[in-house]
N, C-alpha and C positions, 0 to 999 in steps of 0.2 A: 504494500500500500504506500502511495506517495504522501509525503508531508505536504501540508498547506503552509506556505510561507506568505505571511501578510506584511506588506510594507508599502509605502507610498509608491505609486506606479511610474513616476516620471523621473526619478533620481536614483543614483546609487545609494547615497546616504549610509546610514548604519546597517541597512539591510545587506549591503555588499559584503560585510564581514561574515555574514551567515551564508550568502550565496557561494562565496569562493570555496570553502571546504566541501559544500554539497557538490559543486561542480567538479572539484579535484578528485573526489572519491566516487563520482558517478552515482550518487544517492538520488533517488527519484523524488522530485518535488514539483509542486505547482506554484507559480508566482501569482497568487490569487487576485491581488488588486490589479495586476496588469491584465488579467483575464476578465475580471468582473467590474473593475472600477473602484475608486477610493470610497465611494458611497457604500459599496458592499462591505468594505473593510470596517468602516465606522459602524455599520449595522451589526456586523459579526461581533465586534468588541462590546457593543451595548447589550448583545444577547447573552453575554457571559456573566452578568450579575456582579456580585461582590468580588469575585476572583478574576474579573476582567483585567487584561493588561492596562497599565496606565497609558502606554503609547506603543506603536509598532517600533521595531519589528517584533513579531512573535511567530512561533512555530506551533502548528496545531496538528494533532493526529488522535483519532479515537476519543474525541471529547476532551482531550488534554490540551491546554494552551500554555506554552512556555515563553515568557517574555524576558527582556534584557539580554543584550548580545552575549555577555560573558556567561550568563546562565544557560542560554541556548547552546553555546559552544561546549560548555561543560557536559550538558546532556548528550550532544552528538559525539563528543569524545568518548563517553562511556558506552554509548549504544553501538558505535561504528568503529571502534578502535582508532580514533583520531587523536588519541592522547595515550601516554604511557600507562602501564598497568600498576606500577609501584605507587603507593599512596603519596609518598613524599614528592615524587616527580609530577604526579597528576595535579596536586594542589599547588606546586610551584608554578606549573604552566597556567593554572587558573589565576594565580596571583599576578602573573605577567599580563594575562589578558585583562584583568581589572585595571592594571596600570595603563594599558592601551586605551581602555575606556576613559580614564581620566585625561589622557593626552588628547583624545578625540574631542572631548568637551572643551579643552583649552583651545584647540584649533578652531572650533566653531566660535568661541568667544572673541577671537581676534577680529572677525568682521562684524560681530554683534556684541560689543563690550558693554553697551548700556542696557539693552533689553531685546529679547527675542522678538517681541511684538512690533518693533520698529524696523523699518527698511534700512538697508545699509546706507543709503543716501542721507538718512536722518541722523547718522552717527559717524560720519566720515572722519571728523577731527579726532574723536576718541579712538576710532579704529586705527588711525595712523599711529597714535601713541602706543596702543596695545600691540600693534604689529612690530614696532621697533623693539619693544621689550621682549616680545616673544622670540623674534629672530636672534637677538643677541644673548638671551639668557635661557629661556625655557626650552627652546628647540634643541640647543646643544646638550642641555642637561638630560632631557629625555633620550636623545640619541645615544648619549654616553651609557645610559642605563641599559638600553636595548642591545648595544654592542657588547657590553659586559655579559649580558644574558647569553648571547650567542657564543661567547668565548669560554663560558664557565663549564661547559660540558664537552666531552669528547664526541666525535661523530660529525656527520655532514650537516645535521639539522640541529634544532634547538635541543632535542632529546634524542640521543642515540643515532640510528641510521634510517629513521623513518620520519617523514613530514608529519606535522600535527596541525591542528586548526590555528594555533598561534603563529606558525610559520606563514600561513596564508594571511593572517592579520598584519604581520610585518611587511609582507609584499604590498598590501593595500596602503599602508602608511607611506611607504616610499613612493608609490605611484601618486598618491594624493599630494604629498609634499612637493614632488617634482612639478606638478601642475600648479600648485598654489604659490610656491616660492622657487621658481626655476633659477633665478640668479643666486639666491642664498644657498640652495642645495648644490649648485655647481661648485661652490666654495667648500661646503662641508663634506660632501660625499667621499673624497679621497681619505678622510680620516675614519671611515666606517666600513672597512673592507668586509668584515663579517656580515654586517647587516645587508650590504649590497649583494653579497654572495647568496644569502638566503633569498632575497628578492629574485635574483636571476634563476635560482633553482626552482622556485615556485612557478615562475613564468614558463619554465620548460616542462612542467608536469603535463602529460598528455591531455588530461581533462581541462586544465587551465588554458593550454594553447588553443584548444578547440573553443572554449568559452570566450576568450578574448577576441576571437575572430567572428563571433556570432553577434546577432542583433540583441541577444539577451544582455550583453555587456553594454550598458548605456554609457555615453561619454560623461566625463566630468563637466560641471557647469556651474554658473553662479547661482544655482538654486540649492546646491547640496552643502555638505560640510566643508569640503576643500574648494575654495573659491579663488579664482585667479583675478585679482584686482592688481594691475601693475603698480599702482601707487603704494601698495602695501609690501612690495617686494624690494629688496636691495641686497647687495653682496656683502654688507657689513657683518 
C-alpha cells in the first residue's frame, strides 16, 4: 500500500525532505495535494480531530497520520531500514535531523525576520540585516557542525556504508543553499569536503537521479524556504 504524502502542491518546501528518501528507496507514495489540490489537504487535516497535524507535511497510511519532518523520517527509518539498527546510532541520526530542522527554520527567517504573515517586500531592510548575520555567523556554524557529523564516523555515509534519510536531508540543504546564496556558498564550499561528498553521492543514487530529472522535482522558487533574492547574497 502506498503512503499518502500531504504537502503544499506548488513548492518543494519541507515536504522535499520527506520526498527525497521515499524516492531514493523506491517507496510507493502518492503526493496527494498535487493530485487533489490544497483544499483537499486542508479538509483531510480538519477531518482528523484533536490529533490532526498542526501543519503539513504529514504522512498518512491506514488511518495513521505522522507529522513533523524529523518525526516522519524517524518512522520511515524504522519501517524501511533508512537508519541504523543500533539505538545509539539511530537516535544520533534523529538528533542530527532535528538540528537540520532548526537550521531550516533559521533559513526561512532570513527572508521573513519580522513575521511570516508579511510579504518579503514589507520587511526588506530587516531581511538584509538578518541575511548579513546569517551569512557571516550562523551559516558557517551550522556547516561546521554538519561537516563534523560527516567526519565522526567511518564509512562512505553518515553511518557506516549505507545512505540514510539524513544523508538525503544534507543533499537538500546544499542544493537549497546553492540556490539561495550562490556567491556565499562558492566561498564556503571548499572548506566542507565531506558535506559536498555526501551531497554528490546522494545525487548519484539511482532513485534520486531519476527523480531529479522528473517533473515531480519542482524547481526552487521565491515561494519556498530557500529563496534567491540577490540583494541578500554576498561573498563575505
